[in-house]
RODREN-627027 format. One record per atom (N, C-alpha, C): residue in one letter; x, z, y. Coordinates in pm, whole numbers, padded with zeros to 5 digits, always signed. Example, Ala and Ser with C-alpha at 12.3 -4.5 7.8 and 13.67 -1.06 7.14 Angstrom:
residues 2
A+01319+00780-00569
A+01230+00780-00450
A+01320+00780-00330
S+01285+00708-00225
S+01367+00714-00106
S+01290+00787+00003
//
This chain:
residues 286
M+09011+00705+07614
M+08983+00803+07723
M+08872+00903+07627
E+08811+00855+07554
E+08723+00969+07484
E+08796+01011+07373
K+08905+00991+07311
K+09009+01042+07232
K+09050+01180+07295
K+09116+01099+07453
K+09191+01237+07512
K+09073+01336+07552
L+08962+01292+07566
L+08876+01411+07599
L+08833+01496+07488
K+08843+01444+07373
K+08817+01549+07236
K+08956+01636+07242
Y+09069+01574+07251
Y+09175+01679+07254
Y+09192+01757+07348
I+09143+01726+07462
I+09143+01844+07544
I+09044+01940+07478
M+08901+01890+07460
M+08809+01990+07416
M+08854+02045+07321
Y+08953+02012+07228
Y+08970+02085+07094
Y+09060+02189+07169
G+09135+02153+07244
G+09274+02251+07274
G+09200+02368+07359
L+09102+02352+07460
L+09035+02471+07512
L+08965+02522+07421
G+08888+02513+07325
G+08826+02548+07213
G+08933+02648+07131
A+09028+02613+07124
A+09145+02661+07062
A+09199+02803+07143
A+09212+02752+07255
A+09255+02854+07334
A+09163+02977+07384
A+09041+02937+07363
A+08893+03023+07376
A+08909+03111+07272
A+08940+03047+07161
A+08973+03138+07032
A+09060+03235+07038
V+09163+03196+07070
V+09291+03287+07058
V+09255+03425+07164
L+09214+03341+07312
L+09182+03470+07396
L+09063+03570+07318
A+08956+03487+07254
A+08862+03596+07218
A+08922+03649+07113
I+09034+03664+07041
I+09117+03716+06913
I+09192+03834+07002
V+09261+03784+07115
V+09353+03888+07196
V+09268+03971+07276
V+09133+03958+07315
V+09042+04046+07360
V+08999+04160+07286
I+08969+04091+07145
I+08909+04191+07072
I+09029+04283+06997
Y+09149+04229+06999
Y+09251+04306+06951
Y+09290+04423+07069
L+09245+04386+07173
L+09281+04472+07279
L+09191+04581+07257
V+09077+04558+07262
V+08963+04641+07272
V+08985+04734+07143
L+09014+04693+07026
L+09027+04754+06899
L+09144+04859+06911
H+09248+04818+06973
H+09370+04878+06979
H+09353+05016+07084
Y+09346+04974+07194
Y+09314+05076+07313
Y+09173+05149+07352
K+09083+05145+07262
K+08983+05181+07281
K+09031+05351+07204
P+09075+05367+07112
P+09112+05488+07049
P+09198+05597+07178
I+09327+05508+07221
I+09374+05574+07335
I+09284+05600+07459
V+09199+05538+07495
V+09118+05583+07585
V+09025+05699+07571
D+08962+05698+07414
D+08903+05809+07397
D+08991+05951+07385
D+09128+05927+07359
D+09213+06028+07353
D+09225+06090+07477
L+09256+05985+07578
L+09258+06032+07706
L+09145+06119+07779
E+09002+06065+07713
E+08893+06152+07760
E+08870+06269+07725
V+08918+06275+07590
V+08939+06401+07538
V+09054+06522+07606
E+09136+06480+07638
E+09228+06535+07690
E+09187+06601+07809
K+09110+06510+07884
K+09049+06559+08036
K+08947+06645+08032
Q+08877+06624+07894
Q+08763+06747+07887
Q+08796+06864+07858
E+08920+06856+07787
E+08981+06997+07736
E+09039+07084+07842
L+09103+06970+07949
L+09179+07035+08070
L+09097+07073+08144
T+08948+07013+08178
T+08852+07055+08250
T+08795+07203+08187
V+08794+07230+08096
V+08737+07348+08036
V+08817+07442+08055
Q+08962+07425+08059
Q+09054+07544+08065
Q+09087+07577+08226
I+09041+07474+08330
I+09043+07495+08443
I+08921+07580+08483
M+08822+07571+08431
M+08690+07611+08460
M+08677+07782+08383
D+08771+07755+08265
D+08770+07909+08250
D+08856+08006+08304
L+08950+07949+08378
L+09049+08027+08485
L+08971+08034+08593
Q+08852+07956+08643
Q+08788+07983+08745
Q+08685+08101+08723
R+08609+08111+08582
R+08575+08258+08540
R+08637+08361+08549
E+08767+08361+08520
E+08870+08474+08520
E+08886+08514+08645
Y+08891+08427+08762
Y+08916+08459+08897
Y+08803+08512+08951
D+08675+08482+08907
D+08563+08567+08964
D+08561+08695+08931
G+08603+08734+08786
G+08614+08859+08742
G+08665+08933+08789
L+08800+08914+08875
L+08899+08979+08947
L+08826+09063+09075
S+08860+09189+09110
S+08823+09235+09237
S+08897+09361+09259
S+08922+09392+09389
S+09003+09491+09432
S+08939+09584+09549
D+09002+09687+09566
D+08955+09760+09683
D+09061+09739+09795
N+09159+09635+09767
N+09226+09622+09866
N+09198+09508+09977
A+09193+09505+10100
A+09134+09399+10147
A+09224+09271+10192
T+09366+09328+10209
T+09453+09208+10170
T+09475+09128+10051
L+09458+09180+09958
L+09441+09158+09806
L+09312+09063+09808
N+09214+09090+09848
N+09083+09052+09844
N+09085+08916+09916
A+09166+08861+09999
A+09161+08762+10080
A+09274+08674+10001
Q+09374+08719+09960
Q+09443+08633+09868
Q+09363+08573+09727
L+09282+08642+09686
L+09195+08608+09554
L+09118+08503+09611
D+09031+08534+09726
D+08943+08435+09779
D+09006+08291+09806
T+09146+08307+09870
T+09185+08153+09872
T+09233+08109+09732
S+09279+08171+09635
S+09312+08110+09511
S+09182+08081+09456
R+09077+08123+09464
R+08964+08107+09401
R+08889+07962+09502
A+08916+07960+09588
A+08901+07807+09666
A+08994+07698+09596
E+09104+07733+09575
E+09196+07633+09517
E+09149+07587+09385
V+09091+07677+09292
V+09048+07670+09152
V+08927+07554+09177
A+08850+07610+09254
A+08711+07509+09266
A+08726+07378+09299
A+08869+07352+09397
A+08903+07214+09425
A+08975+07171+09335
L+09030+07209+09225
L+09082+07168+09136
L+08981+07117+09064
V+08858+07205+09000
V+08786+07128+08921
V+08706+07006+09000
E+08665+06980+09099
E+08589+06890+09169
E+08711+06755+09159
R+08829+06799+09166
R+08918+06671+09146
R+08918+06619+08998
I+08951+06705+08919
I+08962+06648+08817
I+08845+06569+08745
Q+08717+06644+08800
Q+08576+06555+08770
Q+08567+06419+08808
R+08648+06398+08931
R+08659+06270+08995
R+08716+06159+08969
T+08855+06223+08872
T+08945+06150+08826
T+08930+06073+08714
E+08962+05936+08692
E+08948+05863+08564
E+09058+05959+08457
A+09002+05967+08348
A+09107+05980+08219
A+09213+05905+08197
T+09219+05757+08244
T+09332+05708+08211
T+09444+05720+08313
N+09409+05792+08430
N+09495+05822+08544
N+09588+05937+08492
R+09685+05894+08406
R+09764+06005+08312
R+09868+06059+08441
S+09928+06000+08525
S+09995+06070+08608
S+09936+06184+08695
Q+09836+06185+08733
Q+09732+06271+08798
Q+09699+06372+08713
M+09669+06353+08595
M+09614+06430+08492
M+09746+06522+08464
R+09884+06473+08449
R+09977+06567+08479
R+09999+06687+08574
K+09973+06602+08675
K+09982+06681+08816
K+09884+06819+08814
Y+09756+06759+08763
Y+09670+06863+08733
Y+09691+06978+08625
E+09756+06979+08547
E+09810+07033+08440
E+09925+07118+08513
K+09986+07085+08609
K+10087+07172+08647
K+10038+07269+08750
E+09934+07218+08827
E+09848+07278+08906
E+09784+07409+08875
L+09730+07371+08737
L+09642+07493+08621
L+09755+07614+08574
G+09875+07549+08561
G+09987+07659+08528
G+10011+07720+08635
T+10038+07678+08755
T+10064+07749+08881
T+09967+07866+08902
L+09821+07833+08878
L+09735+07900+08909
L+09721+08015+08820
R+09744+07979+08702
R+09756+08093+08599
R+09858+08189+08606
S+09957+08151+08664
S+10089+08243+08704
S+10039+08341+08816
I+10009+08268+08910
I+09926+08377+09046
I+09840+08456+08987
M+09758+08425+08886
M+09657+08505+08842
M+09697+08630+08778
R+09821+08612+08674
R+09872+08720+08614
R+09938+08824+08728
N+09975+08777+08839
N+10053+08851+08956
N+09944+08939+08972
Y+09826+08894+09027
Y+09729+08950+09086
Y+09694+09064+08994
I+09682+09056+08862
I+09608+09143+08759
I+09703+09257+08731
V+09850+09226+08772
V+09946+09351+08816
V+09913+09406+08894
Q+09899+09345+09009
Q+09886+09408+09164
Q+09775+09526+09129
I+09661+09479+09073
I+09532+09517+09062
I+09533+09654+08989
D+09603+09631+08880
D+09622+09764+08759
D+09734+09845+08827
S+09832+09790+08913
S+09903+09899+09003
S+09849+09991+09100
L+09744+09931+09165
L+09662+09989+09277
L+09574+10093+09223
N+09503+10061+09104
N+09393+10132+09039
N+09481+10279+08955
T+09632+10227+08926
T+09677+10373+08875
T+09706+10457+08989
L+09752+10391+09088
L+09767+10485+09206
L+09664+10561+09275
N+09567+10475+09261
N+09437+10554+09319
N+09360+10649+09226
H+09398+10635+09099
H+09404+10732+08989
H+09459+10871+09009
Q+09597+10840+09053
Q+09685+10944+09046
Q+09650+11030+09171
L+09621+10947+09277
L+09588+11021+09411
L+09466+11102+09400
T+09381+11027+09356
T+09254+11090+09331
T+09263+11270+09234
A+09359+11249+09129
A+09389+11377+09062
A+09451+11443+09139
D+09563+11396+09221
D+09653+11494+09295
D+09562+11568+09404
A+09461+11493+09468
A+09371+11568+09534
A+09264+11642+09496
A+09233+11631+09367
A+09150+11729+09310
A+09210+11854+09287
A+09355+11839+09251
A+09447+11948+09180
A+09459+12026+09322
A+09517+11974+09443
A+09514+12049+09529
A+09380+12101+09587
R+09269+12062+09574
R+09130+12144+09616
R+09135+12263+09513
R+09171+12233+09407
R+09159+12354+09313
R+09244+12460+09329
E+09366+12433+09360
E+09489+12530+09395
E+09436+12613+09559
A+09371+12538+09635
A+09350+12600+09768
A+09241+12704+09722
A+09103+12647+09637
A+09004+12731+09618
A+09046+12864+09516
E+09142+12825+09420
E+09216+12977+09361
E+09304+13045+09472
A+09362+12981+09557
A+09449+13086+09653
A+09347+13137+09737
R+09214+13102+09769
R+09112+13165+09879
R+09077+13252+09781
R+09020+13236+09668
R+08982+13344+09581
R+09066+13457+09551
A+09190+13432+09535
A+09307+13539+09517
A+09306+13637+09637
N+09284+13567+09763
N+09329+13607+09878
N+09196+13732+09916
Q+09071+13644+09874
Q+08929+13754+09893
Q+08970+13859+09810
N+08982+13845+09649
N+09021+13964+09572
N+09108+14067+09631
L+09230+13987+09698
L+09297+14087+09757
L+09259+14177+09858
S+09175+14110+09962
S+09112+14200+10039
S+09009+14305+10010
Q+08968+14284+09874
Q+08863+14364+09824
Q+08950+14478+09783
Q+09074+14437+09729
Q+09152+14562+09634
Q+09205+14633+09754
V+09249+14559+09871
V+09297+14660+09974
V+09190+14715+10059
D+09062+14715+10073
D+08936+14777+10107
D+08958+14909+10052
E+08942+14884+09887
E+08889+14981+09799
E+09024+15097+09827
L+09129+15037+09840
L+09243+15131+09842
L+09255+15198+09922
S+09238+15129+10084
S+09218+15191+10172
S+09159+15331+10189
G+09024+15314+10125
G+08897+15422+10097
G+08980+15538+10042
Q+09079+15540+09961
Q+09099+15606+09848
Q+09218+15716+09907
V+09252+15663+10007
V+09372+15705+10085
V+09356+15800+10191
A+09416+15903+10190
A+09377+16022+10311
A+09390+15932+10431
A+09318+15973+10520
A+09273+15884+10663
A+09405+15969+10746
G+09451+16055+10732
G+09521+16142+10822
G+09681+16075+10775
S+09665+16050+10643
S+09849+16039+10632
S+09891+15880+10645
I+09785+15801+10678
I+09833+15646+10692
I+09856+15614+10818
I+09976+15522+10807
I+09999+15489+10939
I+09912+15362+10961
K+09894+15330+11073
K+09775+15251+11121
K+09854+15152+11245
A+09804+15043+11277
A+09839+14933+11405
A+09726+14899+11424
R+09801+14865+11591
R+09678+14783+11689
R+09780+14662+11761
G+09684+14615+11795
G+09731+14487+11904
G+09816+14390+11833
I+09722+14356+11678
I+09849+14256+11616
I+09794+14141+11681
T+09921+14058+11688
T+09877+13935+11752
T+09960+13799+11686
L+09935+13664+11685
L+09995+13562+11608
L+10003+13453+11709
Q+10135+13417+11718
Q+10163+13308+11809
Q+10238+13199+11776
A+10260+13068+11800
A+10317+12972+11742
A+10451+12939+11856
Y+10548+12908+11819
Y+10658+12865+11915
Y+10725+12739+11874
N+10775+12664+11987
N+10827+12520+11953
N+10987+12535+11952
K+11050+12432+11927
K+11184+12424+11940
K+11257+12516+12037
S+11195+12477+12167
S+11263+12546+12292
S+11221+12696+12270
D+11162+12755+12184
D+11150+12909+12189
D+11061+12908+12299
K+10916+12830+12320
K+10820+12854+12399
K+10686+12848+12301
V+10589+12942+12363
V+10460+12934+12318
V+10395+12787+12297
T+10348+12766+12178
T+10260+12642+12209
T+10131+12657+12109
D+10030+12551+12151
D+09912+12556+12030
D+09912+12457+11968
R+10008+12338+11964
R+10003+12250+11906
R+10087+12220+11785
S+10016+12184+11656
S+10054+12198+11529
S+10180+12144+11500
S+10209+11998+11555
S+10279+11893+11552
S+10419+11975+11634
R+10415+12057+11712
R+10526+12096+11776
R+10561+12230+11734
T+10511+12310+11639
T+10528+12429+11609
T+10660+12450+11490
V+10760+12514+11528
V+10857+12538+11449
V+10863+12681+11325
R+10814+12785+11400
R+10778+12919+11350
R+10668+12983+11419
L+10623+13080+11339
L+10545+13169+11404
L+10573+13314+11417
L+10530+13387+11513
L+10562+13491+11536
L+10439+13600+11548
T+10474+13729+11471
T+10355+13823+11466
T+10391+13953+11551
T+10326+14007+11612
T+10385+14135+11713
T+10246+14229+11674
M+10303+14354+11673
M+10194+14474+11692
M+10245+14599+11694
S+10184+14703+11725
S+10232+14803+11732
S+10194+14937+11606
L+10266+14990+11559
L+10225+15115+11466
L+10223+15235+11549
V+10082+15286+11558
V+10018+15379+11629
V+10094+15509+11605
E+10084+15613+11710
E+10146+15748+11675
E+10068+15827+11599
N+10102+15878+11492
N+10038+15979+11385
N+10128+16069+11326
D+10111+16214+11388
D+10212+16310+11350
D+10201+16359+11201
L+10083+16308+11153
L+10068+16360+10986
L+10105+16258+10908
A+10150+16139+10979
A+10214+16028+10876
A+10368+16070+10824
P+10422+16012+10703
P+10571+16058+10674
P+10639+15980+10769
R+10758+16068+10794
R+10859+15989+10872
R+10973+15907+10788
G+11011+15799+10845
G+11132+15750+10780
G+11117+15615+10796
P+11190+15512+10711
P+11198+15372+10716
P+11051+15308+10635
V+10997+15249+10733
V+10843+15176+10677
V+10851+15013+10718
R+10829+14946+10613
R+10840+14814+10593
R+10736+14751+10621
V+10710+14648+10725
V+10579+14607+10704
V+10565+14435+10651
Y+10473+14420+10588
Y+10471+14290+10496
Y+10362+14207+10595
L+10369+14066+10599
L+10281+13998+10620
L+10245+13896+10542
V+10099+13870+10521
V+10077+13768+10434
V+09980+13653+10535
I+10048+13539+10546
I+10021+13438+10645
I+09941+13332+10573
L+09819+13266+10615
L+09739+13175+10531
L+09716+13058+10640
D+09742+12922+10592
D+09716+12810+10614
D+09563+12758+10672
P+09517+12645+10725
P+09375+12642+10729
P+09305+12626+10619
N+09362+12573+10504
N+09319+12566+10378
N+09306+12667+10296
G+09387+12800+10349
G+09368+12898+10266
G+09496+12932+10152
V+09596+12857+10208
V+09705+12833+10123
V+09824+12925+10197
Q+09903+13030+10111
Q+10000+13122+10179
Q+10123+13024+10225
L+10159+13057+10321
L+10301+13022+10389
L+10417+13111+10345
T+10508+13064+10274
T+10631+13120+10229
T+10761+13044+10247
N+10865+13123+10245
N+10969+13043+10259
N+11119+13134+10172
S+11233+13089+10167
S+11330+13145+10084
S+11334+13291+10112
S+11284+13360+10242
S+11282+13473+10269
S+11189+13590+10194
S+11082+13511+10147
S+10978+13608+10120
S+11004+13667+10031
V+10941+13802+10009
V+10937+13918+09924
V+10830+13945+09848
N+10816+14022+09756
N+10720+14093+09688
N+10706+14233+09717
F+10580+14266+09723
F+10561+14404+09751
F+10458+14478+09660
T+10439+14616+09647
T+10305+14643+09564
T+10230+14730+09617
L+10091+14683+09616
L+09971+14723+09702
L+09898+14781+09602
G+09908+14922+09588
G+09806+14982+09479
G+09894+14971+09349
D+09813+14879+09286
D+09863+14827+09132
D+09896+14700+09130
E+09877+14644+09254
E+09894+14490+09254
E+10039+14439+09299
D+10095+14339+09258
D+10207+14278+09316
D+10190+14179+09399
V+10208+14192+09531
V+10141+14084+09618
V+10285+14023+09682
L+10271+13887+09679
L+10401+13805+09773
L+10365+13802+09911
A+10465+13826+09993
A+10447+13854+10124
A+10520+13728+10179
S+10483+13690+10292
S+10525+13579+10358
S+10662+13594+10467
A+10648+13712+10521
A+10752+13778+10587
A+10733+13919+10570
S+10863+14014+10644
S+10834+14156+10620
S+10949+14189+10746
R+10944+14336+10772
R+11049+14396+10860
R+11037+14533+10831
E+11162+14603+10821
E+11144+14729+10843
E+11212+14799+10947
V+11086+14922+10983
V+11136+14982+11122
V+11146+15131+11079
D+11209+15215+11187
D+11233+15340+11166
D+11107+15423+11247
Y+11025+15472+11133
Y+10908+15545+11224
Y+10895+15671+11195
E+10893+15761+11316
E+10892+15888+11338
E+10808+15975+11371
G+10678+15904+11363
G+10550+15986+11425
G+10527+15883+11567
S+10602+15834+11640
S+10571+15820+11749
S+10547+15646+11761
E+10484+15602+11860
E+10425+15458+11834
E+10562+15400+11828
V+10568+15278+11751
V+10659+15141+11740
V+10619+15038+11780
E+10692+14955+11848
E+10648+14809+11862
E+10758+14719+11790
L+10698+14640+11684
L+10750+14539+11615
L+10728+14413+11606
S+10829+14270+11624
S+10821+14146+11583
S+10846+14110+11456
I+10768+14029+11399
I+10823+13954+11267
I+10799+13813+11297
Y+10921+13723+11254
Y+10915+13561+11254
Y+10889+13519+11125
L+10822+13423+11097
L+10800+13312+11014
L+10890+13192+11008
N+10988+13157+10970
N+11060+13057+10983
N+11065+12954+10885
E+11156+12845+10831
E+11188+12775+10733
E+11033+12717+10685
I+10922+12694+10752
I+10816+12622+10703
I+10812+12455+10758
P+10806+12383+10648
P+10846+12224+10668
P+10757+12156+10799
S+10622+12196+10794
S+10548+12136+10885
S+10385+12220+10910
Y+10327+12209+10979
Y+10187+12291+11037
Y+10089+12187+11035
T+09968+12215+11008
T+09847+12143+11009
T+09774+12195+11133
K+09684+12132+11173
K+09560+12162+11258
K+09461+12240+11187
G+09433+12344+11271
G+09319+12458+11205
G+09362+12577+11241
V+09312+12663+11184
V+09288+12830+11190
V+09395+12891+11122
Y+09505+12956+11150
Y+09598+13046+11069
Y+09575+13176+11056
T+09581+13255+10948
T+09552+13376+10967
T+09662+13481+10909
V+09679+13584+10976
V+09777+13674+10915
V+09713+13789+10922
R+09776+13864+10791
R+09708+14004+10738
R+09837+14087+10725
A+09841+14193+10784
A+09964+14300+10786
A+09940+14418+10716
Y+10032+14454+10631
Y+10011+14567+10537
Y+10183+14640+10528
T+10126+14764+10490
T+10255+14881+10461
T+10209+14899+10304
Q+10317+14978+10221
Q+10295+14950+10102
Q+10193+15068+10054
Q+10141+15121+10179
Q+10013+15255+10140
Q+09884+15177+10212
A+09890+15086+10269
A+09772+15060+10354
A+09743+14925+10423
Y+09629+14878+10419
Y+09633+14735+10508
Y+09597+14737+10647
L+09689+14680+10726
L+09702+14711+10890
L+09600+14667+10968
G+09564+14552+10941
G+09469+14466+10995
G+09505+14343+11012
E+09428+14244+11075
E+09468+14098+11076
E+09407+14026+11189
T+09494+13910+11221
T+09437+13836+11360
T+09425+13692+11309
T+09393+13593+11403
T+09381+13454+11392
T+09476+13366+11485
L+09498+13248+11449
L+09564+13179+11569
L+09517+13022+11528
M+09469+12931+11625
M+09419+12819+11649
M+09514+12724+11666
L+09566+12634+11567
L+09653+12511+11629
L+09589+12389+11644
R+09590+12301+11780
R+09551+12211+11739
R+09639+12065+11717
//
């Protein structure tokens, strides 16, 4: 019996020794693998946190795009928390996180493209608006200079030989050929006036020219617009009409058509002949 117990004890000792050797082997063999997995986890964590900082650096003036950015930032933050809670040895979960990281990077690149496009568009719109303001200002200055030149010219011409006008009016008409004060319904403008009686004025054909300005001071023109000479100045007329003047009062009407659209504000019409400034009036469109 004692001999049998000895054999058993020897067998258990041998088994324990073998088990110890196996454990030592496993520890020595798999520890480098575990260490490598920990390194991979740390690298993946760093990449995700770098992506998080990149998302934090994105911004836009577009409300819809900002809402989408907030959603993506929340997804990145959640991914950071999940990877920190996951063991490095869970390789399947780590591969899943790598795929999520790649997806979030692709989404971020798309955001960058959208933000760049919006910034480019905003810069272009700003530049266009500035150019339009400069053109309007230049047009106003040109018209102011023209008015000054007309005043100077009027003072040099003998009053008795100048054809004058009275009752200048400006009205807007809609598609039904009815008077309107709505800019959205206006399709053409009508200027009416009377050339007053003047026995001293030259007889014969007289052409009346109109310069019509929109609320921004920009002149309205169409395919029928013509140039005329006022003193030494070459002037573009918005519209014109020739009448036969024999010294008696003559009524005339001049239409302005082919203007694509009208805006709200005050429109100004100035009337001229080649010899003189006849007068002006305004029209308010709502």
